[in-house]
VOTORKOL-150684 format. One record per atom (N, C-alpha, C, CB): residue number from 0; residue in three letters; atom name; x, y, z. Coordinates in nm, 2 decimals. Glycine has a CB too. Example, Ala and Ser with C-alpha at 12.3 -4.5 7.8 and 13.67 -1.06 7.14 Angstrom:
# residues 2
+-----+---------+-------+--------+--------+--------+
! num ! residuo ! atomo !      X !      Y !      Z !
+-----+---------+-------+--------+--------+--------+
!   0 !     Ala !     N !   1.32 !  -0.57 !   0.78 !
!   0 !     Ala !    CA !   1.23 !  -0.45 !   0.78 !
!   0 !     Ala !     C !   1.32 !  -0.33 !   0.78 !
!   0 !     Ala !    CB !   1.13 !  -0.45 !   0.90 !
!   1 !     Ser !     N !   1.28 !  -0.22 !   0.71 !
!   1 !     Ser !    CA !   1.37 !  -0.11 !   0.71 !
!   1 !     Ser !     C !   1.29 !   0.00 !   0.79 !
!   1 !     Ser !    CB !   1.41 !  -0.06 !   0.57 !
+-----+---------+-------+--------+--------+--------+
# end
This chain:
# residues 82
+-----+---------+-------+--------+--------+--------+
! num ! residuo ! atomo !      X !      Y !      Z !
+-----+---------+-------+--------+--------+--------+
!   0 !     Met !     N !   5.14 !   6.60 !  12.33 !
!   0 !     Met !    CA !   5.04 !   6.69 !  12.38 !
!   0 !     Met !     C !   5.01 !   6.80 !  12.28 !
!   0 !     Met !    CB !   5.09 !   6.75 !  12.51 !
!   1 !     Leu !     N !   5.11 !   6.86 !  12.21 !
!   1 !     Leu !    CA !   5.09 !   6.96 !  12.11 !
!   1 !     Leu !     C !   5.01 !   6.90 !  11.99 !
!   1 !     Leu !    CB !   5.22 !   7.02 !  12.06 !
!   2 !     Arg !     N !   5.04 !   6.78 !  11.96 !
!   2 !     Arg !    CA !   4.96 !   6.71 !  11.85 !
!   2 !     Arg !     C !   4.82 !   6.70 !  11.88 !
!   2 !     Arg !    CB !   5.02 !   6.58 !  11.82 !
!   3 !     Asn !     N !   4.78 !   6.67 !  12.01 !
!   3 !     Asn !    CA !   4.64 !   6.66 !  12.05 !
!   3 !     Asn !     C !   4.58 !   6.79 !  12.04 !
!   3 !     Asn !    CB !   4.63 !   6.59 !  12.19 !
!   4 !     Met !     N !   4.65 !   6.90 !  12.09 !
!   4 !     Met !    CA !   4.59 !   7.03 !  12.08 !
!   4 !     Met !     C !   4.57 !   7.08 !  11.94 !
!   4 !     Met !    CB !   4.69 !   7.13 !  12.15 !
!   5 !     Ala !     N !   4.66 !   7.05 !  11.85 !
!   5 !     Ala !    CA !   4.64 !   7.08 !  11.71 !
!   5 !     Ala !     C !   4.52 !   7.01 !  11.65 !
!   5 !     Ala !    CB !   4.77 !   7.06 !  11.63 !
!   6 !     Ala !     N !   4.51 !   6.88 !  11.68 !
!   6 !     Ala !    CA !   4.40 !   6.80 !  11.63 !
!   6 !     Ala !     C !   4.27 !   6.86 !  11.68 !
!   6 !     Ala !    CB !   4.42 !   6.65 !  11.67 !
!   7 !     Lys !     N !   4.26 !   6.90 !  11.81 !
!   7 !     Lys !    CA !   4.14 !   6.95 !  11.86 !
!   7 !     Lys !     C !   4.10 !   7.08 !  11.80 !
!   7 !     Lys !    CB !   4.15 !   6.97 !  12.02 !
!   8 !     Ala !     N !   4.20 !   7.17 !  11.78 !
!   8 !     Ala !    CA !   4.18 !   7.30 !  11.72 !
!   8 !     Ala !     C !   4.13 !   7.28 !  11.57 !
!   8 !     Ala !    CB !   4.31 !   7.38 !  11.72 !
!   9 !     Leu !     N !   4.19 !   7.18 !  11.50 !
!   9 !     Leu !    CA !   4.15 !   7.15 !  11.37 !
!   9 !     Leu !     C !   4.01 !   7.10 !  11.36 !
!   9 !     Leu !    CB !   4.24 !   7.05 !  11.30 !
!  10 !     Lys !     N !   3.97 !   7.01 !  11.45 !
!  10 !     Lys !    CA !   3.84 !   6.96 !  11.46 !
!  10 !     Lys !     C !   3.74 !   7.08 !  11.49 !
!  10 !     Lys !    CB !   3.83 !   6.85 !  11.57 !
!  11 !     Asp !     N !   3.77 !   7.16 !  11.58 !
!  11 !     Asp !    CA !   3.68 !   7.28 !  11.61 !
!  11 !     Asp !     C !   3.66 !   7.37 !  11.49 !
!  11 !     Asp !    CB !   3.74 !   7.35 !  11.73 !
!  12 !     Val !     N !   3.77 !   7.40 !  11.42 !
!  12 !     Val !    CA !   3.75 !   7.50 !  11.31 !
!  12 !     Val !     C !   3.68 !   7.43 !  11.20 !
!  12 !     Val !    CB !   3.89 !   7.54 !  11.26 !
!  13 !     Leu !     N !   3.70 !   7.30 !  11.18 !
!  13 !     Leu !    CA !   3.63 !   7.23 !  11.07 !
!  13 !     Leu !     C !   3.48 !   7.23 !  11.09 !
!  13 !     Leu !    CB !   3.68 !   7.09 !  11.05 !
!  14 !     Glu !     N !   3.44 !   7.22 !  11.22 !
!  14 !     Glu !    CA !   3.29 !   7.23 !  11.25 !
!  14 !     Glu !     C !   3.24 !   7.37 !  11.22 !
!  14 !     Glu !    CB !   3.27 !   7.20 !  11.40 !
!  15 !     Arg !     N !   3.32 !   7.47 !  11.24 !
!  15 !     Arg !    CA !   3.27 !   7.61 !  11.21 !
!  15 !     Arg !     C !   3.27 !   7.64 !  11.06 !
!  15 !     Arg !    CB !   3.36 !   7.71 !  11.28 !
!  16 !     Val !     N !   3.36 !   7.57 !  10.99 !
!  16 !     Val !    CA !   3.37 !   7.59 !  10.85 !
!  16 !     Val !     C !   3.23 !   7.57 !  10.78 !
!  16 !     Val !    CB !   3.47 !   7.50 !  10.79 !
!  17 !     Glu !     N !   3.16 !   7.48 !  10.83 !
!  17 !     Glu !    CA !   3.03 !   7.44 !  10.77 !
!  17 !     Glu !     C !   2.93 !   7.56 !  10.77 !
!  17 !     Glu !    CB !   2.96 !   7.33 !  10.85 !
!  18 !     Thr !     N !   2.96 !   7.66 !  10.85 !
!  18 !     Thr !    CA !   2.87 !   7.78 !  10.86 !
!  18 !     Thr !     C !   2.93 !   7.90 !  10.77 !
!  18 !     Thr !    CB !   2.86 !   7.83 !  11.00 !
!  19 !     Trp !     N !   3.05 !   7.88 !  10.72 !
!  19 !     Trp !    CA !   3.11 !   7.98 !  10.64 !
!  19 !     Trp !     C !   3.04 !   7.99 !  10.50 !
!  19 !     Trp !    CB !   3.26 !   7.95 !  10.61 !
!  20 !     Pro !     N !   3.06 !   8.11 !  10.44 !
!  20 !     Pro !    CA !   3.00 !   8.12 !  10.30 !
!  20 !     Pro !     C !   3.07 !   8.02 !  10.20 !
!  20 !     Pro !    CB !   3.03 !   8.27 !  10.25 !
!  21 !     Glu !     N !   3.00 !   7.99 !  10.10 !
!  21 !     Glu !    CA !   3.05 !   7.89 !  10.01 !
!  21 !     Glu !     C !   3.19 !   7.92 !   9.95 !
!  21 !     Glu !    CB !   2.95 !   7.87 !   9.89 !
!  22 !     Glu !     N !   3.21 !   8.05 !   9.92 !
!  22 !     Glu !    CA !   3.34 !   8.09 !   9.86 !
!  22 !     Glu !     C !   3.45 !   8.07 !   9.96 !
!  22 !     Glu !    CB !   3.33 !   8.24 !   9.81 !
!  23 !     Ala !     N !   3.43 !   8.10 !  10.08 !
!  23 !     Ala !    CA !   3.53 !   8.08 !  10.19 !
!  23 !     Ala !     C !   3.56 !   7.93 !  10.20 !
!  23 !     Ala !    CB !   3.49 !   8.14 !  10.32 !
!  24 !     Gln !     N !   3.46 !   7.85 !  10.20 !
!  24 !     Gln !    CA !   3.47 !   7.70 !  10.21 !
!  24 !     Gln !     C !   3.56 !   7.65 !  10.09 !
!  24 !     Gln !    CB !   3.34 !   7.63 !  10.21 !
!  25 !     Arg !     N !   3.53 !   7.70 !   9.97 !
!  25 !     Arg !    CA !   3.60 !   7.66 !   9.85 !
!  25 !     Arg !     C !   3.75 !   7.70 !   9.86 !
!  25 !     Arg !    CB !   3.54 !   7.73 !   9.72 !
!  26 !     Glu !     N !   3.77 !   7.82 !   9.91 !
!  26 !     Glu !    CA !   3.91 !   7.86 !   9.93 !
!  26 !     Glu !     C !   3.99 !   7.77 !  10.02 !
!  26 !     Glu !    CB !   3.92 !   8.01 !   9.97 !
!  27 !     Leu !     N !   3.92 !   7.74 !  10.14 !
!  27 !     Leu !    CA !   3.99 !   7.65 !  10.23 !
!  27 !     Leu !     C !   4.02 !   7.52 !  10.17 !
!  27 !     Leu !    CB !   3.90 !   7.64 !  10.36 !
!  28 !     Thr !     N !   3.92 !   7.47 !  10.10 !
!  28 !     Thr !    CA !   3.94 !   7.34 !  10.03 !
!  28 !     Thr !     C !   4.06 !   7.34 !   9.94 !
!  28 !     Thr !    CB !   3.81 !   7.30 !   9.95 !
!  29 !     Glu !     N !   4.07 !   7.45 !   9.86 !
!  29 !     Glu !    CA !   4.19 !   7.46 !   9.77 !
!  29 !     Glu !     C !   4.32 !   7.46 !   9.85 !
!  29 !     Glu !    CB !   4.18 !   7.58 !   9.68 !
!  30 !     Ile !     N !   4.32 !   7.53 !   9.95 !
!  30 !     Ile !    CA !   4.44 !   7.54 !  10.04 !
!  30 !     Ile !     C !   4.48 !   7.40 !  10.10 !
!  30 !     Ile !    CB !   4.43 !   7.64 !  10.15 !
!  31 !     Ala !     N !   4.38 !   7.34 !  10.15 !
!  31 !     Ala !    CA !   4.40 !   7.20 !  10.21 !
!  31 !     Ala !     C !   4.45 !   7.10 !  10.11 !
!  31 !     Ala !    CB !   4.27 !   7.15 !  10.28 !
!  32 !     Leu !     N !   4.39 !   7.11 !   9.99 !
!  32 !     Leu !    CA !   4.43 !   7.02 !   9.88 !
!  32 !     Leu !     C !   4.58 !   7.04 !   9.84 !
!  32 !     Leu !    CB !   4.34 !   7.02 !   9.76 !
!  33 !     Glu !     N !   4.61 !   7.17 !   9.84 !
!  33 !     Glu !    CA !   4.75 !   7.20 !   9.80 !
!  33 !     Glu !     C !   4.85 !   7.15 !   9.91 !
!  33 !     Glu !    CB !   4.77 !   7.36 !   9.79 !
!  34 !     Ile !     N !   4.81 !   7.17 !  10.03 !
!  34 !     Ile !    CA !   4.90 !   7.12 !  10.14 !
!  34 !     Ile !     C !   4.91 !   6.97 !  10.13 !
!  34 !     Ile !    CB !   4.84 !   7.16 !  10.28 !
!  35 !     Asp !     N !   4.79 !   6.90 !  10.11 !
!  35 !     Asp !    CA !   4.79 !   6.75 !  10.11 !
!  35 !     Asp !     C !   4.88 !   6.70 !   9.99 !
!  35 !     Asp !    CB !   4.65 !   6.71 !  10.09 !
!  36 !     Ala !     N !   4.87 !   6.77 !   9.88 !
!  36 !     Ala !    CA !   4.95 !   6.73 !   9.76 !
!  36 !     Ala !     C !   5.10 !   6.74 !   9.79 !
!  36 !     Ala !    CB !   4.91 !   6.81 !   9.64 !
!  37 !     Gly !     N !   5.13 !   6.85 !   9.86 !
!  37 !     Gly !    CA !   5.27 !   6.87 !   9.90 !
!  37 !     Gly !     C !   5.32 !   6.76 !   9.99 !
!  37 !     Gly !    CB !   5.29 !   7.00 !   9.96 !
!  38 !     Leu !     N !   5.24 !   6.72 !  10.09 !
!  38 !     Leu !    CA !   5.27 !   6.62 !  10.19 !
!  38 !     Leu !     C !   5.28 !   6.48 !  10.12 !
!  38 !     Leu !    CB !   5.18 !   6.62 !  10.30 !
!  39 !     Ser !     N !   5.20 !   6.46 !  10.03 !
!  39 !     Ser !    CA !   5.19 !   6.32 !   9.97 !
!  39 !     Ser !     C !   5.28 !   6.31 !   9.84 !
!  39 !     Ser !    CB !   5.05 !   6.28 !   9.93 !
!  40 !     Gly !     N !   5.34 !   6.42 !   9.81 !
!  40 !     Gly !    CA !   5.43 !   6.41 !   9.69 !
!  40 !     Gly !     C !   5.35 !   6.42 !   9.56 !
!  40 !     Gly !    CB !   5.51 !   6.28 !   9.69 !
!  41 !     Gly !     N !   5.22 !   6.45 !   9.56 !
!  41 !     Gly !    CA !   5.14 !   6.46 !   9.44 !
!  41 !     Gly !     C !   5.17 !   6.59 !   9.38 !
!  41 !     Gly !    CB !   5.00 !   6.44 !   9.48 !
!  42 !     Ala !     N !   5.12 !   6.60 !   9.25 !
!  42 !     Ala !    CA !   5.13 !   6.73 !   9.18 !
!  42 !     Ala !     C !   5.01 !   6.82 !   9.21 !
!  42 !     Ala !    CB !   5.14 !   6.70 !   9.03 !
!  43 !     Tyr !     N !   5.04 !   6.94 !   9.22 !
!  43 !     Tyr !    CA !   4.93 !   7.04 !   9.25 !
!  43 !     Tyr !     C !   4.85 !   7.06 !   9.12 !
!  43 !     Tyr !    CB !   4.99 !   7.18 !   9.30 !
!  44 !     Gln !     N !   4.72 !   7.06 !   9.13 !
!  44 !     Gln !    CA !   4.63 !   7.09 !   9.02 !
!  44 !     Gln !     C !   4.58 !   7.23 !   9.03 !
!  44 !     Gln !    CB !   4.52 !   6.98 !   9.01 !
!  45 !     Ala !     N !   4.61 !   7.32 !   8.94 !
!  45 !     Ala !    CA !   4.57 !   7.46 !   8.95 !
!  45 !     Ala !     C !   4.42 !   7.46 !   8.92 !
!  45 !     Ala !    CB !   4.64 !   7.54 !   8.84 !
!  46 !     Thr !     N !   4.35 !   7.56 !   8.99 !
!  46 !     Thr !    CA !   4.21 !   7.58 !   8.97 !
!  46 !     Thr !     C !   4.18 !   7.65 !   8.84 !
!  46 !     Thr !    CB !   4.15 !   7.66 !   9.09 !
!  47 !     Pro !     N !   4.06 !   7.64 !   8.78 !
!  47 !     Pro !    CA !   4.03 !   7.72 !   8.66 !
!  47 !     Pro !     C !   4.06 !   7.87 !   8.67 !
!  47 !     Pro !    CB !   3.89 !   7.70 !   8.63 !
!  48 !     Asp !     N !   4.04 !   7.93 !   8.79 !
!  48 !     Asp !    CA !   4.07 !   8.07 !   8.81 !
!  48 !     Asp !     C !   4.22 !   8.09 !   8.81 !
!  48 !     Asp !    CB !   4.02 !   8.12 !   8.95 !
!  49 !     Glu !     N !   4.30 !   8.00 !   8.87 !
!  49 !     Glu !    CA !   4.44 !   8.01 !   8.87 !
!  49 !     Glu !     C !   4.50 !   8.00 !   8.72 !
!  49 !     Glu !    CB !   4.51 !   7.91 !   8.96 !
!  50 !     Leu !     N !   4.44 !   7.91 !   8.65 !
!  50 !     Leu !    CA !   4.48 !   7.89 !   8.51 !
!  50 !     Leu !     C !   4.45 !   8.01 !   8.42 !
!  50 !     Leu !    CB !   4.41 !   7.76 !   8.45 !
!  51 !     Arg !     N !   4.34 !   8.07 !   8.45 !
!  51 !     Arg !    CA !   4.31 !   8.20 !   8.37 !
!  51 !     Arg !     C !   4.41 !   8.31 !   8.41 !
!  51 !     Arg !    CB !   4.16 !   8.24 !   8.40 !
!  52 !     Gly !     N !   4.44 !   8.31 !   8.54 !
!  52 !     Gly !    CA !   4.54 !   8.41 !   8.58 !
!  52 !     Gly !     C !   4.68 !   8.39 !   8.52 !
!  52 !     Gly !    CB !   4.55 !   8.41 !   8.73 !
!  53 !     Ile !     N !   4.72 !   8.26 !   8.51 !
!  53 !     Ile !    CA !   4.84 !   8.23 !   8.45 !
!  53 !     Ile !     C !   4.84 !   8.27 !   8.30 !
!  53 !     Ile !    CB !   4.87 !   8.07 !   8.46 !
!  54 !     Asp !     N !   4.73 !   8.24 !   8.23 !
!  54 !     Asp !    CA !   4.72 !   8.28 !   8.09 !
!  54 !     Asp !     C !   4.73 !   8.43 !   8.08 !
!  54 !     Asp !    CB !   4.58 !   8.23 !   8.04 !
!  55 !     Arg !     N !   4.66 !   8.51 !   8.17 !
!  55 !     Arg !    CA !   4.67 !   8.65 !   8.16 !
!  55 !     Arg !     C !   4.82 !   8.70 !   8.18 !
!  55 !     Arg !    CB !   4.58 !   8.72 !   8.27 !
!  56 !     Gly !     N !   4.89 !   8.64 !   8.27 !
!  56 !     Gly !    CA !   5.02 !   8.68 !   8.30 !
!  56 !     Gly !     C !   5.12 !   8.64 !   8.18 !
!  56 !     Gly !    CB !   5.08 !   8.60 !   8.42 !
!  57 !     Leu !     N !   5.09 !   8.53 !   8.12 !
!  57 !     Leu !    CA !   5.18 !   8.49 !   8.00 !
!  57 !     Leu !     C !   5.15 !   8.58 !   7.89 !
!  57 !     Leu !    CB !   5.15 !   8.35 !   7.96 !
!  58 !     Lys !     N !   5.02 !   8.62 !   7.87 !
!  58 !     Lys !    CA !   4.99 !   8.71 !   7.76 !
!  58 !     Lys !     C !   5.05 !   8.85 !   7.78 !
!  58 !     Lys !    CB !   4.83 !   8.73 !   7.75 !
!  59 !     Ala !     N !   5.05 !   8.90 !   7.91 !
!  59 !     Ala !    CA !   5.11 !   9.03 !   7.94 !
!  59 !     Ala !     C !   5.26 !   9.02 !   7.92 !
!  59 !     Ala !    CB !   5.08 !   9.06 !   8.09 !
!  60 !     Ala !     N !   5.32 !   8.91 !   7.95 !
!  60 !     Ala !    CA !   5.47 !   8.89 !   7.93 !
!  60 !     Ala !     C !   5.50 !   8.89 !   7.78 !
!  60 !     Ala !    CB !   5.52 !   8.76 !   8.00 !
!  61 !     Arg !     N !   5.42 !   8.82 !   7.70 !
!  61 !     Arg !    CA !   5.44 !   8.82 !   7.56 !
!  61 !     Arg !     C !   5.43 !   8.96 !   7.50 !
!  61 !     Arg !    CB !   5.34 !   8.73 !   7.49 !
!  62 !     Glu !     N !   5.34 !   9.04 !   7.56 !
!  62 !     Glu !    CA !   5.32 !   9.18 !   7.51 !
!  62 !     Glu !     C !   5.42 !   9.28 !   7.57 !
!  62 !     Glu !    CB !   5.18 !   9.23 !   7.54 !
!  63 !     Gly !     N !   5.51 !   9.23 !   7.65 !
!  63 !     Gly !    CA !   5.61 !   9.31 !   7.71 !
!  63 !     Gly !     C !   5.56 !   9.40 !   7.83 !
!  63 !     Gly !    CB !   5.67 !   9.40 !   7.61 !
!  64 !     Arg !     N !   5.44 !   9.37 !   7.88 !
!  64 !     Arg !    CA !   5.38 !   9.45 !   7.99 !
!  64 !     Arg !     C !   5.43 !   9.39 !   8.12 !
!  64 !     Arg !    CB !   5.23 !   9.45 !   7.98 !
!  65 !     Phe !     N !   5.52 !   9.47 !   8.18 !
!  65 !     Phe !    CA !   5.58 !   9.43 !   8.31 !
!  65 !     Phe !     C !   5.57 !   9.55 !   8.41 !
!  65 !     Phe !    CB !   5.73 !   9.39 !   8.30 !
!  66 !     Ala !     N !   5.57 !   9.52 !   8.54 !
!  66 !     Ala !    CA !   5.56 !   9.63 !   8.64 !
!  66 !     Ala !     C !   5.70 !   9.69 !   8.64 !
!  66 !     Ala !    CB !   5.53 !   9.57 !   8.78 !
!  67 !     Ser !     N !   5.70 !   9.83 !   8.66 !
!  67 !     Ser !    CA !   5.82 !   9.90 !   8.67 !
!  67 !     Ser !     C !   5.89 !   9.87 !   8.80 !
!  67 !     Ser !    CB !   5.80 !  10.05 !   8.65 !
!  68 !     Glu !     N !   6.01 !   9.90 !   8.82 !
!  68 !     Glu !    CA !   6.08 !   9.88 !   8.95 !
!  68 !     Glu !     C !   6.01 !   9.96 !   9.05 !
!  68 !     Glu !    CB !   6.23 !   9.92 !   8.93 !
!  69 !     Ala !     N !   5.97 !  10.08 !   9.02 !
!  69 !     Ala !    CA !   5.90 !  10.17 !   9.12 !
!  69 !     Ala !     C !   5.77 !  10.11 !   9.16 !
!  69 !     Ala !    CB !   5.88 !  10.31 !   9.06 !
!  70 !     Asp !     N !   5.69 !  10.04 !   9.07 !
!  70 !     Asp !    CA !   5.57 !   9.98 !   9.10 !
!  70 !     Asp !     C !   5.59 !   9.86 !   9.19 !
!  70 !     Asp !    CB !   5.50 !   9.93 !   8.97 !
!  71 !     Val !     N !   5.70 !   9.78 !   9.17 !
!  71 !     Val !    CA !   5.73 !   9.67 !   9.25 !
!  71 !     Val !     C !   5.76 !   9.72 !   9.39 !
!  71 !     Val !    CB !   5.84 !   9.59 !   9.19 !
!  72 !     Lys !     N !   5.85 !   9.82 !   9.40 !
!  72 !     Lys !    CA !   5.88 !   9.87 !   9.53 !
!  72 !     Lys !     C !   5.76 !   9.92 !   9.61 !
!  72 !     Lys !    CB !   5.99 !   9.98 !   9.52 !
!  73 !     Ala !     N !   5.67 !   9.99 !   9.54 !
!  73 !     Ala !    CA !   5.55 !  10.04 !   9.61 !
!  73 !     Ala !     C !   5.47 !   9.93 !   9.66 !
!  73 !     Ala !    CB !   5.47 !  10.13 !   9.51 !
!  74 !     Ala !     N !   5.45 !   9.82 !   9.58 !
!  74 !     Ala !    CA !   5.37 !   9.71 !   9.62 !
!  74 !     Ala !     C !   5.43 !   9.64 !   9.74 !
!  74 !     Ala !    CB !   5.35 !   9.61 !   9.50 !
!  75 !     Leu !     N !   5.56 !   9.63 !   9.74 !
!  75 !     Leu !    CA !   5.63 !   9.56 !   9.85 !
!  75 !     Leu !     C !   5.62 !   9.65 !   9.98 !
!  75 !     Leu !    CB !   5.78 !   9.54 !   9.82 !
!  76 !     Arg !     N !   5.63 !   9.78 !   9.97 !
!  76 !     Arg !    CA !   5.61 !   9.86 !  10.09 !
!  76 !     Arg !     C !   5.47 !   9.85 !  10.14 !
!  76 !     Arg !    CB !   5.64 !  10.01 !  10.05 !
!  77 !     Lys !     N !   5.37 !   9.84 !  10.05 !
!  77 !     Lys !    CA !   5.23 !   9.83 !  10.09 !
!  77 !     Lys !     C !   5.20 !   9.70 !  10.17 !
!  77 !     Lys !    CB !   5.14 !   9.85 !   9.97 !
!  78 !     His !     N !   5.26 !   9.59 !  10.12 !
!  78 !     His !    CA !   5.23 !   9.46 !  10.18 !
!  78 !     His !     C !   5.32 !   9.40 !  10.27 !
!  78 !     His !    CB !   5.21 !   9.37 !  10.06 !
!  79 !     Arg !     N !   5.44 !   9.47 !  10.30 !
!  79 !     Arg !    CA !   5.53 !   9.42 !  10.39 !
!  79 !     Arg !     C !   5.52 !   9.50 !  10.52 !
!  79 !     Arg !    CB !   5.68 !   9.42 !  10.34 !
!  80 !     Pro !     N !   5.53 !   9.43 !  10.64 !
!  80 !     Pro !    CA !   5.53 !   9.50 !  10.76 !
!  80 !     Pro !     C !   5.64 !   9.60 !  10.77 !
!  80 !     Pro !    CB !   5.52 !   9.41 !  10.88 !
!  81 !     Ala !     N !   5.62 !   9.71 !  10.84 !
!  81 !     Ala !    CA !   5.73 !   9.81 !  10.86 !
!  81 !     Ala !     C !   5.84 !   9.76 !  10.95 !
!  81 !     Ala !    CB !   5.67 !   9.94 !  10.91 !
+-----+---------+-------+--------+--------+--------+
# end
């Protein structure tokens, strides 16, 4: 029964997705492909934006630019529920 409910909810949301902005549709597609790759044992393919972010992070690491402990704690406080 739960499986049928999940399938119905998925079908309903996919119909609404067609009305979403293109960027939101692209984001959902990337998430779905990542989930699918994990379920099928396939390798995840990073998007061009993700690859650019990885390159920026590697460059920053080579240059020794890291967040301070205080910066990390502040970010965690901001994004974690109280």
